[in-house]
Backbone bond lengths (Angstrom), bond angles and torsions (degrees), N, CA, C in turn:
res aa  C-N    CA-C-N  psi(-1)  N-CA   C-N-CA  omega(-1)  CA-C   N-CA-C  phi
1 M - - - 1.474 - - 1.527 109.44 -
2 D 1.313 117.03 136.03 1.456 124.23 177.51 1.535 110.35 -53.64
3 R 1.346 117.30 131.76 1.461 121.41 -177.94 1.517 112.59 -63.30
4 S 1.324 116.94 -24.80 1.460 118.98 -178.70 1.518 112.07 -69.35
5 A 1.333 117.65 -10.43 1.460 119.60 178.52 1.515 111.27 -59.08
6 G 1.348 116.04 -44.19 1.462 119.39 -179.51 1.501 112.11 -61.98
7 R 1.338 116.77 -42.48 1.462 120.05 179.67 1.520 110.38 -67.45
8 A 1.319 115.97 -40.64 1.467 119.40 -177.00 1.511 112.54 -68.47
9 R 1.340 117.36 -22.53 1.448 119.61 -179.67 1.526 112.61 -82.41
10 H 1.361 117.58 -8.97 1.463 120.72 -173.71 1.523 112.33 -56.11
11 S 1.317 117.37 -50.47 1.461 120.15 -177.47 1.514 111.77 -64.46
12 G 1.332 116.42 -39.56 1.448 118.85 178.25 1.516 111.60 -62.62
13 D 1.331 117.06 -41.19 1.455 120.90 178.52 1.522 110.52 -64.27
14 L 1.338 116.89 -41.31 1.461 120.90 -178.77 1.514 110.72 -64.18
15 I 1.322 116.68 -47.85 1.457 120.73 179.96 1.526 110.33 -63.23
16 A 1.329 116.69 -41.97 1.458 119.92 179.54 1.522 111.06 -63.47
17 A 1.333 116.56 -39.67 1.463 119.78 -179.73 1.518 110.99 -64.18
18 L 1.321 117.20 -41.84 1.454 119.93 -178.33 1.519 112.08 -67.77
19 S 1.326 117.05 -29.06 1.464 120.01 -178.61 1.520 112.50 -94.99
20 G 1.339 116.60 -1.97 1.450 119.92 177.33 1.509 114.31 84.96
21 R 1.353 117.69 9.92 1.458 119.95 179.06 1.515 110.28 -90.29
22 S 1.313 116.83 159.88 1.452 121.68 174.01 1.522 107.98 -101.99
23 P 1.348 118.68 116.63 1.464 120.14 -178.07 1.525 111.75 -65.22
24 A 1.320 115.47 140.37 1.463 119.98 179.58 1.516 110.28 -67.94
25 R 1.326 116.66 146.92 1.452 122.47 179.08 1.513 108.76 -129.81
26 N 1.320 116.95 95.55 1.449 120.33 176.31 1.516 109.25 -157.77
27 L 1.328 116.00 169.72 1.457 120.51 -175.60 1.520 111.41 -63.53
28 H 1.332 116.94 -40.12 1.455 119.90 179.11 1.524 110.58 -57.30
29 A 1.333 116.85 -47.14 1.463 120.89 -178.87 1.519 111.28 -62.74
30 D 1.326 117.72 -39.77 1.465 120.71 -179.27 1.529 111.38 -66.40
31 V 1.321 117.11 -45.11 1.466 120.27 178.87 1.529 109.68 -63.63
32 L 1.317 116.28 -42.74 1.462 120.99 178.86 1.521 111.07 -57.56
33 W 1.344 116.41 -46.87 1.464 119.34 -176.38 1.524 112.37 -66.35
34 V 1.309 117.07 -40.47 1.468 119.46 -179.08 1.526 110.56 -67.68
35 L 1.334 117.40 -44.85 1.458 120.13 179.55 1.524 111.27 -66.92
36 G 1.321 116.81 -42.54 1.465 119.61 179.10 1.505 111.90 -61.54
37 L 1.322 116.73 -44.26 1.461 120.29 178.92 1.526 111.12 -64.34
38 A 1.323 116.37 -37.61 1.463 120.26 179.04 1.524 111.03 -63.69
39 I 1.321 117.04 -36.00 1.465 120.42 178.29 1.520 110.95 -71.42
40 V 1.339 116.90 -48.03 1.462 120.26 -178.92 1.528 111.34 -63.28
41 S 1.324 117.24 -35.91 1.465 120.61 -178.70 1.520 113.08 -74.59
42 G 1.349 116.36 -16.25 1.454 119.62 -178.19 1.509 113.68 95.17
43 E 1.335 117.21 0.21 1.467 119.57 175.75 1.522 108.80 -57.70
44 Y 1.334 115.63 -41.20 1.456 121.73 169.72 1.526 105.32 -110.43
45 A 1.314 116.09 99.96 1.464 121.27 -170.65 1.525 112.42 -72.41
46 E 1.324 114.92 158.69 1.460 120.81 176.07 1.529 109.23 -57.52
47 G 1.319 115.81 132.11 1.455 120.96 -179.98 1.508 114.49 88.81
48 S 1.333 117.19 -11.91 1.460 120.05 -179.98 1.518 111.08 -81.47
49 I 1.333 116.08 165.13 1.458 122.44 178.43 1.523 108.57 -101.65
50 L 1.327 116.35 129.98 1.454 119.68 178.46 1.531 110.22 -64.16
51 P 1.326 117.54 155.18 1.463 119.87 175.40 1.524 110.28 -56.80
52 P 1.319 117.84 154.77 1.471 120.36 179.65 1.522 111.07 -63.09
53 D 1.339 115.27 159.46 1.456 119.96 -176.81 1.523 112.50 -54.50
54 G 1.323 116.83 -40.50 1.458 119.62 -178.31 1.515 112.17 -58.26
55 E 1.332 116.08 -41.59 1.467 120.53 179.40 1.522 111.14 -67.29
56 L 1.337 116.30 -41.07 1.468 119.81 179.66 1.524 110.80 -68.77
57 L 1.328 117.15 -37.74 1.464 120.41 178.31 1.520 110.45 -62.70
58 E 1.321 116.70 -40.30 1.460 120.63 178.59 1.529 110.87 -67.26
59 R 1.327 116.48 -38.77 1.465 120.61 -179.48 1.527 111.63 -64.58
60 F 1.324 116.86 -44.68 1.461 120.30 -173.58 1.523 114.22 -93.83
61 G 1.314 117.19 -20.70 1.454 119.56 -179.90 1.509 113.25 65.47
62 V 1.337 116.72 38.31 1.466 121.14 -179.55 1.522 109.33 -120.73
63 S 1.314 115.91 173.29 1.459 120.49 178.87 1.521 110.59 -76.00
64 R 1.325 115.29 162.02 1.456 120.06 178.24 1.534 110.58 -62.75
65 T 1.326 116.75 -33.44 1.466 120.64 179.38 1.530 111.16 -63.58
66 V 1.333 116.50 -43.80 1.474 120.99 179.35 1.524 110.09 -62.69
67 L 1.335 116.53 -45.20 1.460 119.96 -179.72 1.520 111.13 -62.34
68 R 1.324 116.93 -44.72 1.462 119.89 -178.06 1.528 111.45 -64.30
69 E 1.319 117.44 -37.18 1.461 120.48 178.21 1.526 110.41 -65.11
70 A 1.332 117.20 -39.32 1.464 120.51 177.96 1.523 110.51 -65.08
71 L 1.318 116.81 -41.28 1.461 120.62 179.23 1.532 110.92 -66.97
72 K 1.326 117.35 -38.03 1.469 120.44 176.79 1.525 111.14 -62.86
73 T 1.327 116.05 -38.27 1.458 119.92 179.45 1.524 110.92 -66.45
74 L 1.335 117.30 -41.38 1.466 120.87 177.22 1.524 110.73 -64.70
75 A 1.327 116.44 -36.88 1.466 119.81 177.72 1.526 110.19 -65.35
76 A 1.323 116.85 -38.55 1.461 120.51 179.21 1.524 111.51 -65.90
77 K 1.321 117.42 -25.71 1.466 121.79 177.73 1.528 111.52 -84.92
78 G 1.332 116.68 1.50 1.457 121.19 177.85 1.517 114.36 79.24
79 M 1.345 117.14 18.39 1.464 120.17 -173.60 1.525 113.59 -96.08
80 I 1.315 117.93 -27.77 1.457 120.91 -179.10 1.522 109.81 -138.83
81 E 1.324 115.20 163.28 1.463 121.18 178.59 1.519 108.43 -147.50
82 A 1.333 116.35 126.07 1.464 121.28 -179.96 1.523 109.71 -88.82
83 R 1.326 115.63 133.08 1.457 121.31 177.81 1.525 109.58 -127.45
84 A 1.326 116.38 133.70 1.463 120.93 178.95 1.523 110.49 -59.48
85 R 1.315 115.59 136.82 1.474 124.66 177.79 1.534 113.00 64.85
86 I 1.312 118.17 3.63 1.468 120.56 177.46 1.522 110.34 -115.62
87 G 1.319 116.02 -46.48 1.454 120.50 -178.05 1.522 110.32 119.26
88 T 1.310 115.18 -167.25 1.463 120.62 -178.62 1.515 109.50 -99.86
89 R 1.328 115.86 113.69 1.460 121.82 -175.52 1.530 110.62 -97.86
90 V 1.337 114.84 141.53 1.461 120.87 173.69 1.522 107.71 -78.83
91 L 1.319 116.56 124.25 1.459 121.43 -177.16 1.528 111.62 -79.94
92 P 1.334 117.72 159.74 1.468 121.13 177.34 1.526 110.79 -60.85
93 R 1.308 116.79 151.89 1.458 121.74 -176.35 1.522 112.28 -59.52
94 N 1.329 117.12 -30.02 1.469 118.00 -178.99 1.525 112.71 -70.46
95 R 1.326 117.52 -5.01 1.469 121.73 175.32 1.534 111.47 -95.85
96 W 1.334 116.81 -13.24 1.462 119.76 -176.26 1.523 110.95 -73.65
97 N 1.309 115.95 149.16 1.458 120.71 174.73 1.534 108.44 -84.69
98 L 1.317 116.16 92.31 1.459 120.47 -175.56 1.528 112.73 -74.22
99 F 1.333 117.46 -7.38 1.460 120.30 175.40 1.530 111.13 -89.53
100 D 1.325 117.43 -5.02 1.455 121.44 -179.60 1.522 110.34 -71.23
101 A 1.327 117.35 137.31 1.466 121.68 -176.04 1.523 111.82 -60.80
102 D 1.331 117.76 -40.73 1.465 119.97 -179.97 1.524 111.45 -67.21
103 V 1.318 117.26 -44.72 1.468 120.59 -179.38 1.532 110.14 -60.71
104 L 1.312 116.74 -44.42 1.458 120.20 177.51 1.525 111.07 -61.08
105 A 1.321 116.51 -42.00 1.463 120.25 -178.81 1.518 111.55 -66.33
106 W 1.331 117.88 -33.63 1.463 119.96 177.59 1.531 110.44 -66.52
107 F 1.307 117.07 -39.41 1.465 119.50 175.10 1.522 110.26 -62.07
108 F 1.336 116.19 -41.99 1.456 120.50 -179.76 1.519 111.33 -65.50
109 E 1.320 117.65 -37.31 1.459 122.29 -179.17 1.524 111.38 -60.32
110 L 1.322 116.39 -31.48 1.466 119.77 -179.36 1.520 112.00 -72.66
111 G 1.325 116.64 -10.84 1.458 120.83 -178.71 1.508 108.70 103.82
112 P 1.345 117.06 104.89 1.467 119.51 -176.57 1.519 112.23 -62.65
113 E 1.315 116.65 136.55 1.458 122.51 175.76 1.522 108.69 -104.94
114 V 1.320 116.02 163.32 1.458 120.21 -179.44 1.522 110.34 -57.73
115 A 1.325 117.78 -41.45 1.467 121.09 -179.93 1.523 111.03 -62.15
116 F 1.331 117.17 -37.62 1.458 122.20 178.32 1.523 110.23 -65.07
117 L 1.333 116.57 -46.22 1.463 120.51 179.03 1.526 111.12 -65.14
118 R 1.338 117.07 -37.45 1.464 120.41 178.96 1.532 110.22 -64.07
119 S 1.315 116.78 -41.48 1.465 120.05 179.28 1.528 110.75 -62.73
120 L 1.328 116.57 -42.05 1.459 120.10 177.07 1.522 110.54 -61.51
121 A 1.339 116.87 -44.45 1.460 121.02 -178.46 1.526 110.68 -63.78
122 E 1.326 117.05 -39.68 1.466 120.26 -178.86 1.520 111.74 -64.27
123 V 1.338 116.36 -41.70 1.459 119.59 178.72 1.526 110.04 -67.43
124 R 1.324 116.27 -41.81 1.469 119.44 179.04 1.532 110.87 -61.09
125 I 1.328 116.95 -44.79 1.461 120.01 179.65 1.528 110.12 -60.88
126 G 1.327 115.58 -42.00 1.457 119.56 -178.26 1.514 113.31 -62.15
127 I 1.330 117.37 -28.36 1.465 120.89 -176.22 1.523 112.33 -107.63
128 E 1.324 117.34 -46.07 1.469 119.67 -171.16 1.527 113.98 -70.94
129 I 1.329 117.51 -27.82 1.467 116.25 178.30 1.531 110.34 -67.51
130 E 1.323 116.57 -32.91 1.459 119.32 176.89 1.522 110.83 -74.58
131 A 1.334 116.61 -33.40 1.467 119.09 175.31 1.522 109.79 -61.88
132 A 1.332 117.19 -41.39 1.464 120.99 179.56 1.529 110.44 -64.85
133 A 1.330 116.48 -41.42 1.468 119.89 179.88 1.528 111.01 -65.17
134 L 1.324 116.29 -42.60 1.468 119.57 178.15 1.526 110.91 -64.92
135 A 1.331 116.18 -38.10 1.467 119.40 177.84 1.519 110.56 -61.80
136 A 1.354 116.52 -37.80 1.467 120.17 178.77 1.525 111.27 -65.29
137 E 1.312 116.60 -28.04 1.463 120.37 -179.21 1.524 112.57 -87.06
138 R 1.335 116.96 -29.36 1.459 119.78 -167.85 1.524 115.89 -118.10
139 C 1.318 118.54 -12.85 1.458 119.56 -170.34 1.526 112.39 -65.55
140 R 1.314 115.22 151.11 1.458 122.44 174.95 1.531 108.32 -87.13
141 P 1.325 117.94 159.95 1.470 120.30 179.25 1.528 112.59 -54.72
142 E 1.328 116.76 -39.27 1.461 119.46 -179.78 1.525 112.11 -67.66
143 D 1.355 117.15 -30.56 1.464 120.40 176.07 1.529 110.21 -65.90
144 A 1.335 116.34 -45.59 1.458 120.89 179.98 1.516 110.81 -63.16
145 A 1.334 117.33 -40.99 1.463 120.72 179.19 1.525 110.96 -64.45
146 A 1.323 116.66 -38.30 1.468 120.74 179.46 1.524 111.04 -65.54
147 L 1.323 117.23 -38.70 1.465 120.35 178.40 1.526 110.96 -64.24
148 L 1.313 117.06 -44.19 1.464 120.80 179.26 1.530 110.47 -63.15
149 A 1.328 117.02 -38.79 1.461 120.73 177.92 1.525 110.92 -66.45
150 Q 1.338 116.11 -36.40 1.462 119.99 179.43 1.521 110.82 -65.21
151 V 1.322 117.17 -36.26 1.464 120.97 177.30 1.524 110.29 -61.87
152 E 1.309 117.20 -40.49 1.463 119.89 179.68 1.522 111.22 -66.74
153 R 1.317 116.86 -32.49 1.463 119.62 175.46 1.522 109.95 -66.41
154 M 1.332 116.58 -38.74 1.462 120.16 176.42 1.523 109.94 -61.14
155 A 1.313 116.74 -43.75 1.457 121.19 -178.26 1.524 111.86 -63.69
156 A 1.330 116.83 -31.09 1.465 121.17 -176.61 1.528 112.74 -91.06
157 A 1.325 118.17 -4.59 1.464 121.01 -177.57 1.528 110.87 -61.34
158 E 1.327 115.37 141.62 1.463 120.62 -177.33 1.518 113.29 -110.78
159 T 1.320 118.17 -13.01 1.462 121.22 179.91 1.529 109.28 -130.53
160 P 1.338 117.66 155.04 1.467 120.37 177.23 1.523 112.90 -56.81
161 A 1.339 117.59 -40.58 1.466 120.08 -178.86 1.527 110.75 -65.98
162 E 1.337 116.45 -41.01 1.462 120.04 179.41 1.529 110.42 -64.33
163 F 1.327 116.88 -44.01 1.461 120.34 179.07 1.523 110.61 -62.29
164 A 1.330 116.39 -43.91 1.460 120.61 -178.66 1.518 111.67 -61.34
165 R 1.340 117.14 -39.40 1.469 119.86 178.77 1.525 110.91 -63.31
166 H 1.333 116.21 -43.76 1.463 119.15 -179.41 1.533 110.92 -68.24
167 D 1.329 116.68 -37.18 1.470 120.16 178.41 1.523 109.67 -64.32
168 L 1.328 116.92 -44.87 1.461 120.87 178.38 1.525 110.61 -60.94
169 D 1.331 116.50 -43.59 1.462 119.99 178.71 1.534 111.01 -62.05
170 F 1.331 116.32 -36.29 1.465 120.28 178.55 1.525 110.34 -62.07
171 H 1.331 117.05 -48.89 1.464 120.31 -177.44 1.526 111.59 -67.66
172 K 1.330 117.06 -34.85 1.468 119.68 174.97 1.524 110.56 -64.97
173 A 1.333 115.95 -38.11 1.467 119.94 -179.84 1.527 111.01 -67.43
174 V 1.330 117.60 -35.90 1.464 120.59 176.42 1.529 109.19 -63.39
175 A 1.332 116.02 -45.39 1.469 119.88 179.41 1.521 110.74 -60.20
176 A 1.331 116.89 -42.77 1.461 120.45 179.86 1.529 110.89 -65.33
177 A 1.340 116.45 -40.26 1.467 120.83 -178.39 1.523 111.79 -68.70
178 S 1.335 117.40 -18.75 1.462 120.29 179.51 1.525 111.37 -66.72
179 G 1.335 116.16 -21.95 1.452 120.04 -178.41 1.515 113.95 76.36
180 N 1.329 116.84 5.17 1.466 121.47 -179.81 1.522 108.61 -109.91
181 P 1.338 118.98 111.73 1.467 120.59 -176.06 1.516 114.02 -62.83
182 F 1.326 118.04 -22.60 1.456 119.69 179.92 1.529 111.90 -71.34
183 M 1.332 116.85 -25.44 1.464 119.97 179.06 1.526 111.02 -62.07
184 A 1.321 116.03 -36.70 1.463 120.08 -179.39 1.523 112.24 -71.73
185 S 1.336 117.41 -14.01 1.462 120.54 -176.59 1.519 112.82 -69.41
186 I 1.337 118.07 -14.82 1.465 119.22 179.16 1.523 111.01 -97.88
187 S 1.336 117.33 17.15 1.461 119.77 -177.18 1.524 112.34 -59.60
188 A 1.342 117.41 -35.18 1.468 119.52 179.21 1.518 110.77 -64.71
189 L 1.334 116.34 -39.06 1.458 119.99 178.91 1.524 110.90 -65.88
190 V 1.340 116.83 -43.88 1.461 120.78 178.36 1.523 110.19 -62.26
191 E 1.322 115.73 -41.80 1.461 122.00 179.62 1.527 110.27 -59.29
192 L 1.324 116.52 -48.36 1.454 120.76 -179.14 1.519 110.81 -65.35
193 A 1.336 117.59 -42.81 1.458 121.09 -178.99 1.521 110.81 -61.01
194 L 1.339 116.69 -43.77 1.458 119.69 179.58 1.523 111.20 -68.51
195 T 1.326 116.72 -39.42 1.470 120.14 177.48 1.515 110.40 -59.47
196 A 1.333 116.09 -47.27 1.466 120.37 -179.82 1.518 111.03 -61.47
197 A 1.328 116.47 -47.39 1.464 120.32 -176.94 1.517 111.82 -63.25
198 F 1.339 116.88 -44.26 1.457 119.68 -176.04 1.515 112.20 -77.06
199 T 1.331 117.11 -25.43 1.461 119.29 174.91 1.526 110.14 -68.59
200 I 1.318 115.87 -37.23 1.468 121.03 -178.73 1.523 111.05 -78.56
201 S 1.318 116.40 -44.74 1.462 119.65 -176.55 1.524 109.95 -158.84
202 S 1.337 116.45 104.69 1.454 120.29 179.64 1.518 110.44 -92.44
203 P 1.334 118.17 137.55 1.466 120.30 177.84 1.524 112.55 -66.30
204 V 1.351 116.78 -18.59 1.466 120.20 -179.92 1.525 110.51 -60.90
205 N 1.328 116.37 -28.86 1.460 120.65 -178.92 1.521 113.27 -81.58
206 D 1.323 118.10 -1.88 1.459 122.85 -178.38 1.526 108.21 -138.71
207 P 1.334 118.34 104.21 1.472 120.80 -176.63 1.522 113.74 -52.70
208 A 1.334 117.61 -38.89 1.466 120.43 -179.51 1.530 110.29 -66.49
209 A 1.325 116.44 -44.11 1.467 120.70 179.13 1.521 110.63 -65.86
210 L 1.324 116.33 -37.12 1.467 120.07 178.88 1.527 110.17 -63.09
211 A 1.318 116.69 -43.98 1.468 120.58 -179.54 1.522 110.78 -61.50
212 V 1.332 116.80 -42.54 1.462 121.25 -179.70 1.529 110.53 -65.12
213 T 1.326 116.38 -44.34 1.461 121.05 -178.22 1.524 111.33 -65.13
214 V 1.318 116.38 -45.11 1.464 120.04 179.21 1.527 110.61 -62.79
215 E 1.347 116.48 -42.45 1.460 119.41 -176.61 1.532 111.90 -64.88
216 V 1.326 118.19 -39.12 1.465 118.55 -179.27 1.531 110.21 -69.37
217 H 1.327 117.91 -32.78 1.460 119.89 175.32 1.532 110.57 -71.50
218 R 1.325 116.41 -33.33 1.464 119.22 175.43 1.534 110.22 -64.95
219 R 1.320 116.63 -36.80 1.465 120.57 176.95 1.520 111.02 -62.62
220 I 1.350 116.17 -40.68 1.464 119.59 178.14 1.525 109.62 -61.68
221 A 1.320 115.43 -48.56 1.463 119.90 -177.60 1.528 111.38 -62.27
222 R 1.317 116.44 -42.16 1.468 119.56 179.75 1.525 111.76 -66.31
223 A 1.324 115.75 -41.01 1.465 119.47 179.87 1.517 110.79 -62.75
224 I 1.337 115.93 -40.09 1.463 119.69 177.62 1.525 109.69 -66.63
225 S 1.336 116.31 -43.37 1.464 120.50 179.53 1.524 111.96 -61.97
226 E 1.346 115.83 -36.46 1.465 121.12 -178.28 1.523 112.81 -89.56
227 R 1.329 116.56 4.38 1.471 123.09 179.00 1.527 111.06 56.58
228 N 1.319 114.19 53.88 1.463 121.95 179.95 1.528 108.69 -118.85
229 P 1.332 119.21 85.77 1.467 121.76 -176.21 1.527 113.78 -58.93
230 A 1.327 118.33 -39.77 1.466 120.68 -177.43 1.527 110.90 -62.79
231 E 1.330 116.85 -44.87 1.463 120.36 178.96 1.522 111.06 -68.77
232 A 1.329 117.25 -35.33 1.463 120.67 178.07 1.527 110.39 -62.96
233 R 1.337 115.89 -43.03 1.466 119.95 177.02 1.528 110.88 -60.06
234 Q 1.328 116.68 -50.25 1.457 121.15 -175.69 1.524 111.70 -63.08
235 A 1.323 116.65 -43.99 1.456 120.01 -178.88 1.522 111.33 -66.45
236 M 1.347 117.21 -39.21 1.460 120.07 178.40 1.520 110.54 -65.56
237 R 1.326 117.15 -41.11 1.462 120.61 177.22 1.533 109.90 -58.54
238 E 1.329 116.51 -44.65 1.459 120.67 -179.07 1.527 111.31 -65.90
239 A 1.322 117.55 -39.00 1.465 120.78 -179.76 1.522 111.18 -62.09
240 I 1.318 116.38 -44.90 1.467 120.16 -179.44 1.526 110.19 -68.10
241 A 1.333 116.57 -43.37 1.470 120.47 -179.84 1.524 111.17 -63.03
242 Q 1.326 117.48 -39.73 1.464 120.64 179.58 1.520 111.47 -62.16
243 G 1.330 116.19 -43.89 1.457 119.95 179.40 1.515 111.81 -61.53
244 F 1.338 116.04 -43.64 1.466 119.81 178.23 1.525 111.43 -63.66
245 E 1.316 116.26 -46.60 1.467 120.03 -176.85 1.523 111.96 -64.62
246 R 1.329 116.88 -36.27 1.459 119.68 178.79 1.524 110.56 -65.29
247 A 1.341 116.36 -46.03 1.466 119.84 -179.26 1.523 111.04 -68.87
248 A 1.339 117.24 -43.60 1.467 120.58 -179.41 1.520 110.38 -63.81
249 G 1.328 116.87 -39.05 1.461 119.81 178.57 1.516 111.29 -62.11
250 R 1.330 117.41 -41.51 1.458 120.23 178.32 1.529 110.90 -64.87
251 M 1.346 116.39 -42.36 1.462 120.07 -179.03 1.514 111.69 -64.88
252 E 1.336 116.75 -33.35 1.458 120.87 -178.38 1.520 112.83 -92.52
253 G 1.344 115.74 4.21 1.460 120.03 177.17 1.505 114.46 72.83
254 K 1.369 115.81 30.83 1.458 118.89 -177.52 1.526 113.36 -103.02
255 D 1.375 115.68 4.61 1.448 117.23 -177.90 1.523 111.33 -81.00
């Protein structure tokens, strides 16, 4: 097996740990991660033809069945397309499913840039502020109580990973309380954005930043509890912007 498999799995393991999932460990997953990362990094450029199966089989030391399953998975993510007598072509980036957890993790593995984090924040703002507003209109009393309790767990967190898990659970709970199943479909994007932000700069390491982060999430929870959509939107916008600005500031050396 290619040694880069272990390195390529790092981001997936990190994201899985923060969300409480157990990352899969098998040959298919390893081949998938190495090939996916190679495509996202440009090692196999958009429009290029992947090496023939024989070459890939020799590189990875796996069965033809394992390789084909990995290629089928990449095709399902919109990254490659097999053509008779031509080979397997890497598709343009605008065909990729950028909301897919693996695709996002491959981008993160390359080292998140400020532009990458900004793009994540912009998409989150575009969707999550409306999820918060809908939650304020539709949530049940038990949903509002759960959000407030989740904020207290964030406040009591002692490690960056613990805080990140509670923050992720909070945003998932807002999406669920919105009553719109499509809101939950961006959970992988939210997961990756929070992983990136907390890996770069966690508020747990700065008491002042922690207080600010907890308070803005408390505002979201209270606004939802009080059925105030306008305040829920504003507080959610501020929460996402704060996370981006904290991480971007650290990356640019402004902390």
